[in-house]
N, C-alpha and C positions, 0 to 999 in steps of 0.2 A: 538293141533296145526294143521292147515289145510295144505293140499298139496301145496296150493298157497304160504303159508308162508315159507315152507321148500324148495321150488324150488331153491332159491338162494344158498342153501347149496349143490347143485349138485357137485360143484367142490370138496367139502370135500369128497363126496361119491366116486368120481373118484380117489381121493388120496387113499381112503381106498381100492378100488379095486386093485390098483397097489401095495400098501404097507400099510397094516392096522396099522402097528406100527407108522406111521408118523403122524397120527391124534391124537390129545389130547383127554382126557376123556371128557372134557367139550363139544367138538364138537360132540362126539358120543352120549352123553346123550341128546343133543338137537334134535336128529333125532329119530323118532319111529323105532323100530327094524324091523317091517314089511316093512317099506319104504326103510330102508337101504338095506335089502336083495333084494327087488324087483329091485331097481335101479342098485345095484351091478350086479345082474344077467343079467339085460338088457345090461350093459356095456360089461360084460365078454362074452356074447353069441352073440354079434353082429358079422356079417360077417367080418366087417372091424376093429375088436378089435385088440389090440396090440398082443395078443396071436396068433390070426389067421395070422396076418402079419408076425410074427416071424416064423410061421409054413411053409409058402410058400416062405419065403425069399431065402432059398437055391436054389429054382427053378429059381427065377429071377436073382440070382447071376451069373448064367452062361452067362448072357448078359452084364457083366461088360466090358466097353470099346466099346460096340456096339450101345449105345444110346447117343445122344448129345442134348444139349439145343440150340435152334436156336434163335438168337437175331437179330431183325430187327429194324432199326431206334432207336437204343439205349434201347430197351426193349425186354424181353423174350416174344416170340409169339407162339412158338410151340416146340415140340420135333422133333428130326430127327433120322432116322434109317440108320446105315452104311450098304451099300449094295454092291453087285458085280453083274456082268452079270451071270445070272443063268445057262447059257450054256457054260461058260468059262471053259477050261481045266486047267487053272491056278488058284491056291487058292488065288492069290493076287487080291485085289479089286482096285488096282491102275495101272495107266500107268506111266512110268518113263521118266523124262526129262533128257537131257544130263547133266544138272547141278546136278543131284542126287535128285532133288525135285520130289515128287510123287503127283499124283492126286488121292485123296480119294473121294469117292462118297457117298453122304448122301441124303436120300429121306425124304421129309417133306411135310407139308400141304401148298399148293400153296397160297390159299386165305388169309392166315394169314401174308404173307410177305408184309409189308407195304412200304418198300423202303430200299435204301442203307443207311449206310453200313450194310452188312449182316455178322454176325460172328457166330461161333459155340463154345459152352463151353463144354470142354471134362469132363470126369468123375473126373479128378483130379483138375478141376477148371481152367485149361488153356484156353485162348481164341485164336481162329485162324480165319483169314478172310476167307470168302467164297463168291462164286458168283453163280448165277442161270445159269445153262447150258442147261436145257431143261424143258419144262412144258407139262402137259397133263390136259387140261381144264376139260374134261369129268370126270376124276377121281380126280380132285383137287390135283394133285401131282406136285411137283417141285423137280428137281434133282440139288443138290448143288455140286460144285467142291471145295474141300479143298486142297490146296497145302501144303505139309508138308514133313518132312524127313522120311526116312525108319524106324527109331527107333520109332518115334511117331506113325506112321501108324500101326506098328505091335503091339504096346502096348495099344494104346488109340483109334484106329479106326478099330476095328475088324468087318469084315462083318458078317451079320447074314445069315443063310441058311433058306430060306422059304420052309416050308413043305406043299405040296399040300394035306392037310388034312382038312376035314370039320368037326368041332366039333359038337357033338350031342346037340340037344336042352336040356337044363338043366345042361350041363357040366360047370365047372368053367373055367374062363379066368383070366389071371394075366397081369397087366400092370405095367412095371417097368419104372423108370426115369433114368436120365443120370448116377446116382450113383448106379444103380441096386437096389434101394430101391423100394419096392412095393407101388405104389400110388393108386392102385385100384384092387379090387377083385370082379369080376362080374359073372353073369350067362348068358349063351346063351339063347336068347328068340325067335329067328327065324333063319332058315337056310338062306344062301345067297339068296338075292332077289333084284329086282330093287326098288330103292327109288326115286320116281318122285319128281319134285320140282315145285313150283309156284313162281318163281322169278318175282316180280312186282315192277314197279317204283312208283306206287301209284297215278295214274292219270286216269281220265275219259276223253275220247276223243270224238270229234264230227267231222262228215264229212263236208268238205268244198269244194267249187268249185276250189279253188287254190290247188297247190301241197302241200303235207304235211298233217298235222292234227292239229286241234286246241284243246287246253286244255279247257275242260268244267268245270272240278272240280278236286280238289286235296285232297287226303286222309291225314288227320292230322297225324303227326309223321312218315310219309313215307319218302323214299329217295328223292322224288320230293319236298316234303315240306321242308326238310332240305336243299336242294340245292337252294331253292329260286324261284322255278317255280311259275308262277302266272296264274290265269284264263285269258284266251284270248291269251296266248302265242301260236304261230304257230310253230310246230316242222317241220323243213324243211330238216334236215340232222341228222344222227346218226353216230358218229365216222367217219365223213367226207363223208359218203355215202348219196346222196340225197334220200329223202323219198317222193314218188310221191303221196301217198294217205294214208288214215287211216289204211287200211288193211296191207300195207307194214310196217307201223310204228309198229303196234301190233305184226306182225310176227317177226320183227327184235328184239323187246324188249323181246318177249317170248323165243327167242333163247338164251338169256343171263341167266347166273346162279346167284343166290343170292350172294351178296358180290361183284360182278363185277361192275366196274365204267364205265359208258358210257358218251361220250362227245356229248351233245345235242347242235345242232345249231338251235336257235329259232329266230323268228322275233317278236319283241315287239315294239309297237309304232313307226313303220317305221324304226327301227334299228335292226341290226343283232347282236346277242350275243351268245357266246359259254359258256355253263354251264355244268360242270361235275356233274353227279348224280349217286348215288349208288343204285342198286337194292336190295330189301330185300325179305325175305320169307313172302308170303302173309298171311299165317296162324299166323305168329308171329305178324304182323301188326294188326291182328284182336283180339289179346289177350286182356283180361282185365288186370288191374294192379295187381290184386290178382293172376291171372294165371301166369303172368310174375315173380312174387315173388316166387311162388311155383316151377316153372321150373328152376329158377336161371339163372346164366350166361351161354350163349350158343355161339357156333360159328356163325359167320355171314353166312357162307356157311355150312348148316347142312342137305342138301338133294341134289338130282340130281345125284345119283350114279347108274351105270348100275348093279352093284352087291355090296351088303353090308351085313355083318353079324350084326344082332341086338343083343345087350347085355345091361345089366343094370348097368354097372360100372359107378360110379359117378366120372367124370373127370372134371377138369377145361378146358376151351377152349384152353389155352396155353399148355395143356398136350396131345393134339392130334399130330399125326405125328410119334409117337413112336411105337415100335413093341408090339404085344399082343401075349401071349403064353398060351398054355394049361397046364394042370396039369402034363403032361409028359415033359414039357420044350420045346415043339415044337413051332416054330414061325409060327403061322397060319395066320398072316396078320398084318396090321397096323391100329391103331386107326385113324379115319379120321374125326369124328364129334361128338360133344356133342350136342344132339338134344332136350333133355328134362330132366325132373326130374329123370326118370328111363329109358331113351333111349339114348344109344350111338351107333355109327356105326363104324365098322371096314371093310376095304377092304380085301377080302380073298386073301390068298397067291397066288393062281393061277392067279388072275388078276394082282397083284402087280409084280410078277416075269416077266410076259409078258411085262408090262410097263417099268420095269427097264431095261430089255434087249434092247429095242428100244431107250430108253432115253440115255443110255450110248453110244450106237452107234451114236446117233445124236450129243452127246457131244464130239465125237472124240475118245472115249475109245476103247481099243483093246480087 
């Protein structure tokens, strides 16, 4: 029997790895012993095996009630981290209203918020409404305010404490979800560094004597292509700001981050039209279909951070925004982007703590 023919029996081998007694003798005899052992060994010794997840679960358990699931426009889009002002002398992450309702603060990934209504799902499954109180474009962070009662806040919205500790390259990092279940175990690949971006609309421009810039060509499958821009369109304004020439158009667009939507005012066939278009990462637009399959699903905003810790945890895009902890249980940052097959980014605690302090002050927190 060839390996190709036995591959569909991998599920049987997985069952054997978990509980050998659950497979019947007929299934076992159909699989060569050497192949059984090899595949079982591969399953048991994977970094993300059940045994390994159980081993690190007690570490992640300390964050029960500190992580929420963020729901925007009716679907889960990110995780959120319950936070407080890092310089506050009070342990409470909330400000109190005269009615007894508290404002709890949750930090999440800004670019994944697609629209209202925004809600957060707590570790016990309850849903609470939330609103955006402050944003930081450069860090791709949004601060959500969740109004709740004191009992819910103390039991289900527990603030994390960020540790200004930089993990060594090669050390393990743990990513928990809202139920404190380990969703990823990764290894630090690089110390905090700047991650530049190439957010592009996907157009080639030409200089013209009139104000603005004329579209010469459109890259297939780009934001411009998806928005319906056409060759010959003249861009005369971006987000309501007039564009005098091609240099200003290029400079304006290059200042935008991947995932952001710009409002283009264009002149076409003597008429003026407003078209919204989303910028995308230029390197992603250049990928082949095979590269895209290998890298898997990624965040729309996966770069453009002043400081980020690179690690190889395999996350889904909607699993960013939650805390990341080291093997000692210290919260050393938050996951901010799934960028590739073996590349994820986390904002370090030093940067996050500074942003949180100013965002809560902006939101009116005390």
